[in-house]
Each structure stands twice: as structure tokens, then as C-alpha cells.
C-alpha positions in Angstrom: -2.5 18.9 -30.2 -2.6 21.3 -33.2 -0.1 20.8 -36.0 2.0 23.8 -36.7 2.7 24.0 -40.4 5.5 25.6 -42.4 5.1 27.2 -45.8 4.4 24.7 -48.5 3.3 21.9 -46.2 0.2 19.9 -47.0 -1.8 17.9 -44.5 -4.9 15.7 -44.5 -8.0 17.2 -42.9 -10.7 14.5 -43.2 -8.6 11.4 -43.6 -7.2 11.5 -40.1 -10.4 12.9 -38.6 -13.2 10.6 -39.5 -16.6 12.3 -39.4 -15.1 15.8 -39.6 -17.4 18.0 -41.6 -17.9 21.5 -40.1 -14.7 23.4 -39.6 -13.9 26.9 -38.5 -11.2 28.7 -40.4 -9.8 31.5 -38.2 -7.6 34.3 -39.6 -5.8 36.8 -37.5 -3.3 39.7 -37.6 -2.1 42.6 -35.6 -1.1 46.1 -36.7 2.6 46.9 -36.0 2.7 49.4 -33.2 3.1 53.0 -34.3 6.6 54.2 -34.2 8.0 50.7 -34.8 9.6 49.8 -38.1 8.2 46.3 -38.1 9.0 44.3 -41.2 10.8 47.3 -42.7 7.4 49.1 -42.9 9.0 52.5 -42.8 10.8 51.9 -46.1 7.6 51.7 -48.2 6.1 55.2 -48.1 5.5 55.1 -44.4 1.7 55.2 -44.5 -0.3 55.1 -41.3 0.0 51.8 -39.3 -3.2 52.6 -37.5 -6.6 51.5 -38.9 -5.3 49.0 -41.3 -8.4 47.2 -42.5 -7.6 43.6 -43.5 -10.3 41.5 -45.1 -10.4 37.8 -45.2 -12.1 36.1 -48.2 -12.7 32.7 -49.7 -12.6 32.0 -53.4 -14.4 28.8 -54.3 -12.8 27.2 -57.4 -14.2 24.6 -59.7 -12.5 22.5 -62.4 -9.1 23.7 -63.6 -8.9 25.9 -60.5 -11.1 28.5 -62.0 -13.9 30.6 -60.6 -17.2 29.6 -62.1 -19.5 32.3 -60.6 -18.9 35.6 -58.9 -21.2 34.4 -56.1 -18.5 31.9 -55.2 -16.4 34.6 -53.7 -17.3 34.9 -50.0 -16.2 38.2 -48.3 -17.7 41.0 -46.2 -20.0 42.0 -49.1 -21.2 38.4 -49.7 -21.2 36.6 -46.3 -22.7 33.2 -47.3 -22.3 30.9 -50.3 -25.4 30.2 -52.3 -25.4 26.6 -51.1 -24.8 27.5 -47.5 -21.6 25.6 -47.2 -19.3 28.6 -46.5 -20.2 31.4 -44.1 -18.2 34.5 -43.2 -18.3 36.0 -39.7 -18.3 39.6 -41.0 -15.8 42.4 -41.3 -13.2 43.4 -38.6 -12.0 46.9 -39.2 -8.9 47.1 -37.1 -7.2 43.7 -36.3 -6.7 44.8 -32.7 -7.0 42.2 -29.9 -6.1 38.6 -29.4 -7.4 35.6 -31.3 -9.1 35.4 -34.7 -9.9 38.6 -36.4 -12.2 37.1 -38.9 -13.7 33.6 -39.0 -15.2 31.5 -41.8 -17.2 28.4 -41.2 -17.1 25.6 -43.8 -19.3 22.6 -43.9 -17.2 20.3 -46.0 -20.0 17.8 -46.6 -22.1 20.6 -48.1 -19.5 22.0 -50.5 -20.9 21.4 -54.0 -19.3 18.5 -55.9 -18.2 20.9 -58.7 -16.0 22.9 -56.2 -12.5 21.5 -56.0 -10.7 24.1 -53.9 -11.3 26.9 -51.4 -8.6 29.6 -51.4 -8.3 31.8 -48.3 -7.1 35.3 -49.0 -6.4 38.3 -46.8 -6.1 41.7 -48.5 -5.8 45.3 -47.2 -8.8 47.4 -48.0 -7.9 50.4 -50.1 -4.2 49.6 -49.7 -2.9 51.7 -52.5 -4.8 54.9 -51.6 -3.9 54.5 -47.9 -0.2 53.5 -48.8 -0.5 50.4 -46.6 1.1 47.0 -47.0 1.7 43.8 -45.1 5.0 45.0 -43.7 2.7 47.0 -41.3 1.1 43.8 -40.1 2.5 41.2 -37.7 1.4 37.9 -36.1 -0.6 36.9 -39.2 -2.0 33.3 -39.1 -4.5 30.9 -40.4 -5.9 28.1 -38.3 -8.4 25.3 -38.6 -10.7 24.3 -35.8 -13.1 21.3 -35.5 -16.3 23.3 -35.1 -17.9 20.3 -33.3 -15.6 20.2 -30.3 -13.6 23.5 -30.7 -10.3 21.6 -31.0 -7.7 23.4 -33.0 -6.4 21.0 -35.7 -3.7 23.0 -37.3 -2.2 26.4 -37.5 0.1 28.2 -40.0 1.9 31.4 -38.9 2.8 33.6 -41.8 6.2 34.8 -40.6 7.8 35.9 -43.9 8.6 39.6 -44.6 5.7 40.7 -46.7 6.8 44.4 -47.0 5.3 46.0 -50.0 2.7 43.2 -50.5 -1.0 44.2 -50.4 -2.6 40.7 -50.5 -1.7 37.3 -48.9 -2.9 33.9 -50.1 -2.8 32.3 -46.7 -3.9 28.7 -47.4 -6.1 26.4 -49.5 -8.4 23.5 -48.7 -8.8 21.1 -51.6 -10.2 17.8 -52.6 -7.8 14.9 -53.0 -8.9 11.3 -53.7 -12.2 11.8 -52.0 -10.8 13.5 -48.9 -10.0 17.1 -48.0 -6.5 18.4 -47.5 -5.0 21.8 -46.4 -2.0 23.5 -48.0 -0.1 26.3 -46.2 0.5 28.7 -49.1 1.7 32.0 -47.6 2.2 33.9 -50.9 2.2 37.7 -51.0 1.0 39.5 -54.1 0.7 43.1 -55.2 -3.0 42.9 -56.0 -4.6 46.2 -55.3 -8.0 44.8 -54.4 -10.0 41.6 -53.9 -11.4 42.1 -57.4 -7.9 41.9 -58.8 -7.2 38.7 -56.9 -10.4 37.2 -58.2 -9.6 38.0 -61.8 -6.5 35.8 -61.6 -8.8 32.9 -61.0 -11.4 33.8 -63.6 -11.9 31.7 -66.8 
């Protein structure tokens, strides 16, 4: 039975699941139907609710929660970490349909010792130019699945009103006393691009 998390909750990943190494991190979202005001979307410039291209990314952080190398950002333009521990499924341009829109597979045992935290981010591609924001998105979630047996371990539904926000920090996986834990973050920001998000973590 998967654990449903609330914003701010932290749970053990490996401590309660001995032998867990390879996990699938699924991220999903749906565009608000055209004509609907979902999440006060119509109040923020009204841009098109169709063809909202959300992109999931992982930022691999080292000591002091800082990015050590640009290659440690895994996204549609860099689908696999240099060490092979993190692999992205590729870009989904629409968010239509059920289930995960983008997936990232993480082999926890292969994550380099100098990496302390993996930050999972979803941002809207070209959000400012297209006048789009997360008030136009609904049903956003992040979930973690045991890749070995396809069992869903936990799920966090991002249910806040993110109107006007162009980027969501969905969750984090981090080392703690030799184990891995997950934190449900759910913070929206006004970063205009993934590059702007990454700069916030740069030394």
C-alpha cells in the first residue's frame, strides 16, 4: 500500500525497504480543460491552456546542497547522469493522458558518494513567452515505485494553488545516516527557465 504524503512530510525510503536500490520516480500532470478557470488560471493573462509543455528534471547536489557540475542536471537535453545512476525517460510535450507523464529511474546504490541530494523539479517550457503558469495545470503528482516489483511506495499530490508559478520543486531524495529519505516539498517559484532554477543551487 503506497503512502500518501502531505507537503513537508519526510519518509524513509531504504530503511523500511531492505535491498531497495532501483526506483522509478514518476511525475504527472494534466492541462486544465480549455474554457475552465482551473486554479484561477484566467486571472493571470489567460494564455493558452493547450500545449503546455512541462519538463521534469533532476538536480544532483553535493556538499552544502550545491551543484558541483552542470552534467549533474538531468533533463530532456541530458537524459543520463555521467555515472549512469539517474536516467530520464525523455520529454512529454503535452501532459495528456493518465499515469506518469515523465519518468526518471534512479539506482540509489550507484549514486556517487559525493552526491547528497536529488531535487525533482517540474517547469513549464518557455512559460513567460507563452504566458503560461501552473494555475493552468491540475492533478500534478510525484510518486516513487520500486522498479524491481513495480510496487508504488509513496505518492505526493501537489494540490496547492500554484497560479502564477512557472516552476515546482516537487520533492527531494536525500541521504540521512547512511539511508535514503524522501521529502515532499511542493514549492512553487517564478523561475523563468530550468537554467534559472539551477543557478539557485550553483556554488
